N, C-alpha and C positions, 0 to 999 in steps of 0.2 A: 556149793550148793546156791551160790549168790549170783548176783548180776551188778555190773557197774555201769550206771547210766552216762551217756555223753553229756558234754557241755551244751547249754542252752544255744550257744552260738552256731555249734557243729549242727543241732537238731534243726534249727532255721534253715541252714544252708541245705540239709538234706531235703527237707520240705520243697524248697525251691527246686531242686534237681530231679525230684521224682517225676517218672514220666506221666503223661497225661493220662487221665481216668480211662478215656475211652480205648487208649492203646493198651492199657493193663487188661481192661474187659475183654478186648477182642483176643489178646494173647492168650488169656486163660481159658476162654471159651474154645479156642483152637485146640488146646492141649487136653481138655476135656473131651472133646469131640474124637480126639485120637485115642483116648484111652477107653472111653466109655461105649462110643458108637452107637448103636441102637438101643443099649441098654446094659445094665450091670445083671447079668445072669446069675450071679452069686448072691448078692445082696437081695435079689428079688425072692429068694427063698425065706428070708426072714419076715417077721410080722411089720405090717406097714404102719402099725399105730404105736411101735415101740419107740420110746424116746431113750436117749443115751447122753452121757458125758464123757469127755475124753481129756487126757492133758498131754502135752507135748514137752518132753524133757531131752536135754542134750547129754549125751555120754562123754563128752569132751569138751574142752575149753575152745570158746569160738566167739566171734563177732557176729550179731543176729543182723540178718537182712532178708527181707522178702514179704514183710507183713501184709502189703496190699494185695499181693498176688495170692497169698495163703488164704486170705479172707474170702477173696471173691471165688476161689474154687470151691468152698462150701456153700456160699450164697448163691452161685449161679446153679448149684445142684438143688438146693432148697433154701428159699429166702428166709426160712424159720430158723436156720442153723446161725448161732452167735457165738463168737469168740471173744473172749476175755483175755487181754495181755498183760503179762507179769514183767516184761521187758520190751524195749523198743528198739527200731533198726539203728544199729551204731553202737548197741549197748555190748559191753563183754560179759560172756557167761562162763560160769566156773562149772566144770564137770558135775552133772547130775541137777543143775538148775532147771527149775519148772519154768517153762517159757510162756505157756498160754493154756487155756481151758477152753474147750468146744462144747456147746451143747446143742442138740436139736434131733430130729428124727434119726433113728439108728441107721436106716438105709443110707440115708444122705451123708452121714459121717463116714460110713465104710466106703462109699462110691467116691468121694471126694479125696480121701486119704492120701492115696498116692500122688496124684497131681499136686495136692497142696504141699506135700512134703519135698516132692521133687523141686519145687521152687525154692522153698525154705532152705533145703539142705545144700543146693547148688550156689545160691546167692549168699549164703552164709559161709560157704567155702571161700567164694571170691572175695568177700569182705575181710575174712580171716587172713588170707593171704596179703591182701593189701595191708593190714595192720601190721603184719610182720616187716613189710618193707618200709612202712611209715616210721616205726619204732627203730629200724636200723639206722636212721639218719636224724633221729631226734636231736635238735639243738643246732642244726646245720640250715643255713638259708638255701635249701633246694627244694624243687617240687619233684614228686615221683609221679610220673604220667602213665596211664595205660596207653593202649595202641589199638588198631584195629584188628588184632588177633583174638578174636572173641568166638565164642561157641555159635555157629550159625542159627540166627533166628533169636538169639538173646543179647543183642548188641547193647541195647537201651537198658536192659536189666543188670547186665554186668557192669556197665559204666556207673551205673547208680550204686551198686555194691561197691566198687572201688572207692567211691566217695564215702559210703558208710565206714570202710576200712581206714579212712585218713588220707588216702591219695587223691590225685587229681585226674581230671579227664584231658586227653588231648582231642583231637578232633572227632566228631561223632562219625563221620564217614568222608566219602569223597567229595560231598556236596557243600561242606561249610568251611573248608580252609584248602589253601593250595600247599602241597608238598612236593616240589620239584626234585624227583630221584635220578639215579644214573640213566636210566633208559629215556627219561623225558628229555635230559641234557643232551644225550646222543642224538636224539631224534630233532632237536630244535637247533644243534650245531654248537652250542656253548651255554654257558651259566648265563652270560649276560642276554644272550637272545632269549632264552626261556623266561627269564625273569621279565624282559620287556614286553614278551607276549602276555605274560600273567598282569602285567600293569595296564595294557590295553584292553584286556578282555574281562578281567574279574571285576566286580563292583566294590567300591569303595568300603572299606572296613573289613573286608575279607583278608585275613593274614596270609603273608606268602613267606614260605620256609623252603630253604634249599639244603639238600643233603649233599655232603662233601666227604670226600675221601682222604685228603691231605690238606696240609697247611697252605699250599699254593691254591687249592680249590676254595678254601676258606676266604683267601684275599680277594679271589674273584667275586665270591658271593658279597662280601663287604662292600667292595667296588660298585656292584650291582644295587646297593642300597637295601638289602632285605632285612626284615625285622627279626627273622629267626634263622638260625642255621643249625642244622642237624649233624653232629661229628659222627660219622659212622665208623664203629670199630676203631676208634683211636686208643692206643694204649695210654697209660697214665701220664708218662712223660709227654706225650703229644697233646693230651688234654690240657695239661697246665701250660703249655706253650700256646695253645690255642687262646685259653682265657686271657693271658698276658697280651698276646698280639691283639685281640679284639677289643680290650680296653672298654668294655661297655658300649660298644657301636651296635651290637644286635645281642639278642638272648641267644645263649648256647646251650643245646640239647645234646646229651651224650647218648648214644643208642648203640646196641649191637654187643652181644656176648655178655649182658648184665646179668649177674647172678647175686643172690643175697648175701653171700659171703664177700663179695667184692663191692658191695653196693657204698659202704661209708668210704672206702679209698677213692672211689669215683667222685663221690660227693665233695670229698676234700680237695680235689683238684680246683674248685670254684666254678664249676659249670652251674647254670641256672636251673637245669631240668636233667631229669633222667627217665628215658621212656624204656619201659619194661614189659615185654609181651607176655613173660611169665605171670605177670598179674592175673590175667583172664584165659590164657590157653593150656595152663598146667594145674587147673583147679581140682582139688579133691573135695567131694562133697563131705560135709560134716554129719557125724553120726547121731541122727535124732531118731527119737522113738515116739509113737503115739499110744497111749494105754487107755483102753476103753473101760467105761463102767457103766452098767445098765441102771436105769432109773424108772 
């Protein structure tokens, strides 16, 4: 029935990675519009003067994420609704833990309930999955990265949730980093040609990474002077060889076929990063419940 708060340093890092307030507001408003439409027909049957209080509990162990979205779902329906938190984003929740209480007009609480819980359940599910991966490599000098395999429309939300769970973000999208993959190399003619084109066209400071499928391609990428190399579907033996061959000349990222049960073995090869689509694409929502009390 308890919560375990995260360290102050992690809390500060999460605050910095929280999406901008205007993004959250627009996203929540769109979700409310989708659900409420022209009005909540069922809630309109209830007295418009009645106030209520509700509490949200978790039925299972989880890592909390999604406070800002949850709060706005109620506030945008009725600004008088107020949320009091008993846990924070990134905190570990034990089964049965009380997460928060909400007080406000009864109609508003019932109208916003589903949208608010959708955010909290989905993002807590992402954060909880990320925590599983982070804990699996505890003590090793490796970063677990997310990918672009996110739920459509929830890219920024899920990447924030990944941070709440203790993992790290790869690029946000196609606009903030270069990742030269097999089809790009084919179109350009070679790894060297693709990297040269990136150097000519991409502004300074934008990272350039190349995906390779063999040790031979790894050497081509190193010769081209890239900062990062993605080792696509390398087995454990080839990952170890890649680390030894690279000798710190570039940051190495293992990707492809990564599962939780193999994660530590991959990390022990010495790669710098492991990217995992499973962090965001295979999310199971956390079982939360909102219990209403009339006042």
